[in-house]
C-alpha positions, 0 to 999 in steps of 0.5 A: 496416834500412839505407836506400838513401841510407846504402847508396849512401854506403857504396859511394861512401865505399869507391870514394873510398878506392880511387880516392884510393889509386890517384891518390896512389900510381900506382906501386902494383901490385895487391898493394901497393894491396891491403895499403894498403887491407885490412883498415884500410878494408875486407875483401879481397872488398869491395875486389875488388867496389869495384875491379870497380865502378870498372872497370865504370864506367870510372873506372879501368882496368888497365895491366899491366907484366910480370906485375903489374897497376896501376890508373890513373885514366881520362883525360877521364873527364867526356867519356867519362861524358857520352858513356856517359850519352848513349848509354845514355839514347838506347838506353833511350829508343828501347827503351822507345818500342818496348816501350810500342807493344806494351804494349796487348797484352802488359799484359793477358796478364799476371797481376796480379804480371806487370802490376805488374812490367811497369808498374814496369819501364816507369815507372822506366825512363822516369823514368831516361831523362828524368833522363838527358836532364835531366843531358845538358841541364844539362851541355851547355847549362844555359840551354836544353832541348836534349832538349825533344822527348824530355822531351815524348815521355816525358811522353806515354809515362808517360801512356800507361802510366797509361792502360793501367793505368787501363783494365785490370780489375785497376786497383784492385790494380795502381795503388796498388802502382805508385804506392807503388813510385814514391814513391822518385822523388817529392819529399818534403814537406820535405828536413829529414826 
């Protein structure tokens, strides 16, 4: 079985190949680009998925000339990425606060699987939001914590989710499953493993 890290590396490698070809050959239209990449580096469907991923992430965009498509690297990508991270992180943060406000009632009305799915969803997304704020802190000013209040609120929301899990009748089943699913976000004993 392929690990998540190996899978992400394969995706990154494909994106690198496509992006390098686009940057080094700005005059190549879609079909010419396709001929340079397929089949040497990847299959046609893999190329299309990789291209779509780069378009979705706004790393590249399409410029048309006549009936031909050209792919162009996005200018000021770093600024646009920072804006997107900030926008998505803030939206997620506020949505999670609203969902957790209703958690006391919503959680108990679920069966065990529903409780596991709901708790996993909330905890994973709280950690992602906290990571988003950490990235923004690092990019904007690495010597200050600009999102201190948000970090503290997320910490309190995580505590609130665990309290609701702990006070529920299905705690003995739900809690171990939740914790085992959270191991992906936990540091390892050693980075050499």
